[in-house]
N, C-alpha and C positions, 0 to 999 in steps of 0.2 A: 419598560417599554409593557406596551398592548396591542401584541398582533388583536386582531381580528378577525373571524368569519374568515377565515385560511381553511382551506384540505391540509389537515395535518398528522405528517407519518404517527402512526400513537406506537408504545409497547408490542402490541400484539401485529405489527408489522402489514398494517392495514393502515387508508386514508377517512377520518372522518374531521366533517365541519366542527370545528370547536376554536377557544378564544386559547391566546398561551401569556402567559403571562411571566414575564423577570424583574428578577429582584435583585440584585445584590450582585449582577450577574450568574444567576442562576434559577434554571426554571424551576415556577411551584402550581400547584395546582389549588383551589377555591380560597385563593387569597380574597379579600374587598380591594377592588383598587382605588387607588388614591389617586385626589383632585394632586393638577403636576402630571403626572404620570403621562408619559410620549404615546399615543395612540393612531397606528398603521391599520388600517384596511381593507384588508388582503384578501377579501373577496375573490374568488375566480381564482387564485394562485394556491397552488403546492404550497407546503411548509415545511422545507426538506429537512433533517439533523446536519451541522454542519457534517462534509466529508472524510474519512480517514484515509491517509495515506501511506497503507506502511510495503511499499516496495514501491520507491523512486530516486533516482540520482540527481537529478538538478531540476533548470528553466533559466530562460533570461541570458544564458551567457554564462551560469555560476554552475558552480560541481559541488557538492555535498563535501568530498574529497579534497577541493581545494584548504579546508579548516582555514577559510577563511569566515570572520564572524562578519565584515560586510555581504558576504557572496551570500552566506546561511538569510541575514535579513533580507537581504533581495528574492534572496529563493523563499522565503517564508510570506512577504509580503506579495511578490505575485501570485502562489496556492494560496492565502484568502483571498484575492482578487475574486479565484477561481472555487468558489464556494467550500476549499479543503482549507478545513481550521486548525486539525491536528495530522502531524507528519511526522514520521522514523523512516527517513531516506534511507538508504540502501550500500554500504561502502562496495569497492571494488578490491578485485586481488592482489592484496599489495604485501610488504613483508612488514614482520609486527613495531620497525620501527618507521616507518610513516605512518599504519595507522595510528599510531602514541599521540601525533599530531591529531589527528581527524577525533580521537578521542579525550583530547584536552577540550579543542574547542566546540564539542558540541556544551559540555559538560559546562565551560563559560558561558552559554548560551543563554542569556533570560526570561526567554519568551516575555518581552515588553508587547510587542503588538507582531502580527500578521497573526501567520496559523504556528502554532504551539508545537515545539520539539516533543515528543515527546515518546521518543524512543531512537534508536537502531536496530537497523537491519544486516547482520556484517552477511554480506552475499559470499564474501572469498576469504579465504585463501582453500577453501576445506573443500575443492570441485575435484572433481576429473579430468587429468590432462590432455583426454580425449574430448572433451566436452565441454573446452573453454569459453566455445561462443565468441563474445565481446571484452572476453576479464583477456591479461595479462597474465603467459603463459608461464611466463619469468619468475613468477612466487608462487604459485602452488607449488601446497605442500597437503600432510599430512595434520588429519585433525591434535591439538595441540592442547587438553585441557587447563597445563598451567600457563599458558600465552592467551588463553582466551579469557581466564581470569586475573589475568593480567591488565588486560583491555579492558575488562567489565572496570576492575575498579578505579580505572582511571577515568571511563565513562561516570562513575558518579554513579552505577547500577543500568546507563540507561540500555544496553543494549538489551533486545526482545527478542529475537529472532539471530539463529546458527543454521548457517546453509552448511551439508554436508554432502560429499557423496557416500553413499554406507560401502562401496564397493571395496575401497580401496583400503592401503591394511591398516588398523590400529581403529578406521574410525568408527568404528560402529564400540567398540570399546571408550570411546568420546561421546559416544551418544549416551551408553550405560553414567557414564561419569559425571554428564552434565545435562540428566534429561528435569532434573529436579530446580536447576537452575537458571535454565534458558529454553523456549521452545526451540525448537530444535527441525529443522524443514529438509525434506532431502532435493539434490536442487543442483545439477551439469551433473550430470549420472550418468551412467550407460549401466548402472544398475539392471540385476533380471529380476522375475517377478519372486521368487526365491529367498534371496537379496535384501526388498524390497520388504517384505514381509517379517523380517528379523530385525531390517528397521526399525521398522514399525515395534515390535514388540517388544524389543530394546528403550522405547522414547522418543523416537519421531512424532509429530500429528500431524506436520503443515508437506506439506509443496510448493515449488516456486515455478513462477509461470509454468501452471499446467500442459504438456503440447511440445517443452521447447527447452531445450537442451536435455532431453532423455528418449532413453528408447518411448517409438510407439505403442500400438495395440494391433498383435496377430493373435489367432486363433489358437496356435503354438507355441508362443513365446508370450506370453500377457501382458509383463511388462508389468513397472511401476505402479502405471495409472490404476489396472484393475485391481492391484494391492492394494493401493490409496481408499480407491472404491469399497471395499472389503472390508480395510478395515478404518472408516468410517472420519479419514483426515477429513481437514481440511483446504479449499486448495485452492490459488491463486492465477488468474484468471487477465488477458491486456487482451482487454476488449477497443484497443486504437483501430481493428479495419485490415493492419499488417500482417499480425503475431497470430492467429489465426480466423480460421473458415465461421462467417455465421453460422451454416450449421454444429458445427461443433462445440460453438457457445451456448445451443440453445440443446444438443443433445448433453451438454455440463452440466446446464441447471438441472435440466429433467432427470440425471439419473442422480449423480449429490445431493440434488437436494437443494434449495436454497436455503439454510440455512449454513452449506456449508462450502458457500463459493466467496472469495475473497475478490471484487474485482482491483487490481492494480494498475497505474500509467507506467511503472519503469522509464518514466520519460526521462532524460538526459538535456543537458545544459541547451539544448535548439532550443526546445519547449517553449512557447512565447514569441519565437523572434522567424525571423525570414530563410527560405532552406540555405545551404551553403555551406563552409565546411567547417567542424570542431573538435572535440575531445571525447574523447570516453575513457579513461581511468592509462593514462597518454598513448591514445590509440586514438589516431584519426578517423572522422569521424565523413561522410557525408550525407546531406540529409533534402532531401529532394519530398516535397509535398507532407506525409504523415508517415515516409518510409526512409529511416535512418539505418547505412548499414558503416561495417568500416571502411573508407575509402580502398586501399587494399586488396580486401577480398570482398566483393562486391554483395557476394552472395552472404554473406554473414549477417542481418540483425543486427542493431544497437541498439538497444533501448528502443524510446520511440519518440515521438515529439508530439506527444499529444496528455495531458493533463487529465488528470484521477475525474473530473466532473463531464469533460466531453468524453473519455470513454465512456464512462454510465448510461450518455447521452446516446452517443451510437447504440449501444447496447440494444436501452430502450426501441430507439426511434429507428434503424438498421437492421437492427440482428431479430426482434421478431421476441426479447427479454420484457417478460412484464414488469414495469413501473414501479410497484410492489416489489417485486424480489431484485431488481435492480440495485433500486434504492438500500436497501438491506446489504446487498453486498457489497457496497461502496462505504454504506455509516458502521451501522451496529454489528456484523461478523469480524470485522480487521479490530476494531473498539476492542469484542472481546477476546480477540485472539494476541493480543496484547497486553491486556490485562489491565486497560482504561477504559472497559465500560463505564465505570461511578460516576464519569464525567465527561463520555466524549461519544457519540456515535449514537445518541438517540434523544428524544425532544421529550424523557417521561423527568418528572419532579428530582432535582437532585441539581442535575448534570446541568453544564454552562452554557448558557443562553445564547449556542450557536444555532442560527439557521438560513436555509439556503432561502428564499420568498421564489419561485421561476413561475413561470405561464406553463398553458396547454403542450408548450412545445420544448418543456422545458428549458428556455431563454431563460436566463437568470437575470433578475430581476433588482435586489434586494440580498445584499452578503452583512447578515447580523453576525458578531462576534462579542460574545458577555454581555447580549443587550443594546450595544452599540452598535449604529448603521455603519459598515465602512463607506468614506468618502468611492 
């Protein structure tokens, strides 16, 4: 396939008008076009890398934690249709026995169509019982290196992120023990500034859905957000218009820099479906518009009902984030975070030919997976 005249998001994280050539599913530069190759004239369109979502739970009535192949494939198909071509879905806070089944299902998935399953984000159960959010407090526990390694073996090495509340007993030891085996993220935490600094020194390098389920910033108690800024951590943002005020989104891009921000959807099974009653981690959820909340605790946000592409689009059109910064934060940065950037997250030679063509308002025109236009 040859994509001509598009405004291509380059490895320098800017847009340049150029042609893209995809052969055998991967991007090549400098090759001579051959007779019979499909040609798309994309003049006036942006060519974005297929997006990479490293933190979401489900869509179209299915949850990753259902450990069901049909549901996982339905999620992958939906995400691909929305321009998200690599997924690292998140588990909820469950027992090892329940997590075993989720790992088995992920390991068995073949990536034959839709978004590629490229990892697992283990969001629970090593979190604070005082910051469970929409997680199930029944299964919260201290971080356990042996348990993590058993789950990692069972998944076939798919676990790319593990979330940890560093202030809980023994959790700093877990960070030190596992820092070279998996990326460790501070999450669902009551940690103060000093303990967060210890966690980063021990090997943490990531912050899960920044601002949500953690202490905020004050002038006498700067908290984990300022620790993350000082230590150069990468930080997730949910830009669905519910989780974070637009001014804070702009503030985060300006302070952390667009090389350190990762857009995530944190979407649950209602994504792609109408308002109504759903569930997340075994708890009832009510969805009304973009807002998902625990039915029994309506002040508690329970993930989002917005896919990553729409989060990126909101960031640009409604929140004042520069287009190149938002695209980088939804593609290259998450791919680098979980170590898959040799194949995903950019339109550089050698990467999979995963391309989203979009108009000036970021409406999707075509999604191309490994050089093939999705129907």
